[in-house]
C-alpha positions as CSV (number, residue, x, y, z in Angstrom):
1,M,0.0,0.0,0.0
2,K,2.8,2.4,0.9
3,K,4.6,1.7,-2.5
4,L,1.4,2.4,-4.4
5,F,1.1,5.7,-2.6
6,V,4.7,6.7,-3.4
7,V,4.2,5.7,-7.1
8,L,1.0,7.7,-7.3
9,L,2.6,10.7,-5.6
10,V,5.6,10.6,-8.0
11,V,3.2,10.4,-11.0
12,F,1.1,13.3,-9.7
13,V,4.2,15.5,-9.1
14,F,5.6,14.9,-12.6
15,A,2.2,15.4,-14.3
16,G,1.7,18.5,-12.2
17,C,5.1,20.0,-13.1
18,S,4.3,19.9,-16.8
19,Q,0.9,21.5,-16.2
20,I,2.5,24.2,-14.1
21,R,5.1,24.9,-16.9
22,D,2.3,25.1,-19.4
23,G,0.3,27.4,-17.2
24,V,3.4,29.7,-16.7
25,K,4.0,29.7,-20.5
26,N,0.3,30.6,-21.1
27,L,0.5,33.4,-18.5
28,E,3.6,34.8,-20.1
29,S,2.0,34.6,-23.5
30,N,-1.1,36.4,-22.3
31,T,0.6,39.1,-20.3
32,V,4.1,39.9,-21.7
33,G,3.8,38.2,-25.1
34,L,6.2,35.7,-26.7
35,D,8.8,36.2,-29.4
36,R,7.1,34.4,-32.3
37,D,6.9,34.1,-36.0
38,I,3.5,33.5,-37.6
39,F,3.2,32.0,-41.1
40,V,-0.2,32.4,-42.8
41,T,-0.6,30.4,-46.1
42,V,-3.7,31.3,-48.2
43,D,-5.4,29.3,-50.9
44,D,-3.2,30.4,-53.8
45,G,-0.1,29.3,-51.9
46,T,1.1,32.8,-50.9
47,T,2.6,32.9,-47.4
48,F,2.6,35.9,-45.2
49,V,5.1,36.1,-42.3
50,Y,4.5,38.2,-39.2
51,S,7.2,38.6,-36.5
52,G,7.2,40.4,-33.2
53,R,7.7,40.2,-29.5
54,N,4.2,41.0,-28.4
55,I,2.2,38.5,-30.4
56,R,-1.0,37.0,-29.1
57,V,-3.1,34.3,-30.8
58,S,-6.7,33.3,-30.2
59,E,-8.9,30.9,-32.2
60,T,-12.6,30.4,-32.5
61,E,-14.4,27.3,-31.3
62,Y,-15.0,26.2,-35.0
63,G,-11.3,26.6,-36.0
64,N,-12.0,28.6,-39.2
65,K,-10.8,31.9,-37.8
66,V,-7.6,32.9,-36.0
67,I,-7.2,36.3,-34.5
68,V,-3.6,37.5,-34.3
69,T,-2.5,40.6,-32.4
70,V,1.0,41.9,-33.4
71,D,2.3,44.8,-31.3
72,G,-1.3,46.0,-30.7
73,K,-2.5,45.7,-34.3
74,R,-5.1,43.0,-34.9
75,L,-5.4,40.6,-37.8
76,A,-8.3,38.2,-38.3
77,I,-7.5,35.2,-40.5
78,Y,-10.2,33.1,-42.1
79,N,-9.9,29.6,-43.6
80,A,-6.1,29.7,-44.0
81,S,-3.2,27.5,-42.8
82,V,-1.6,29.2,-39.8
83,Q,1.6,28.2,-38.1
84,V,2.7,29.9,-34.9
85,I,6.3,29.2,-34.0
86,E,8.0,30.5,-30.9
87,N,11.5,31.8,-31.8
88,G,14.2,29.4,-30.8
89,L,12.3,26.3,-31.9
90,E,14.1,24.7,-34.9
91,P,12.7,21.7,-36.9
92,K,14.8,18.6,-36.9
93,K,14.2,18.1,-40.7
94,I,12.3,20.0,-43.3
95,Y,10.5,17.8,-45.8
96,A,9.8,18.8,-49.4
97,P,6.1,18.7,-50.5
98,G,5.1,15.1,-51.1
99,E,8.3,13.7,-49.5
100,L,6.6,12.8,-46.2
101,A,3.8,10.9,-48.0
102,E,6.5,8.7,-49.6
103,I,8.0,7.8,-46.2
104,K,4.7,6.5,-44.9
């Protein structure tokens, strides 16, 4: 019984730590803003890139609209592909179009 309690306590602590880190990151994003790049790709393939320190992103419940605030200026994006990447995060590998489908 004592071992079960210790195991449950350890699992709770580690699960709680990641939730706390996520909560701190969300708080930082909502108050100070994060250094991010936003890539918006529209239907014709054109990609717009927005960068800034004070960037906030919110989405609707249906997922077809994303509201981006960059340094106090608001942009509403409808039915487009949106990637929000915090600066400092680098991909391990970049795949060419169609290359990933060949791997599967």
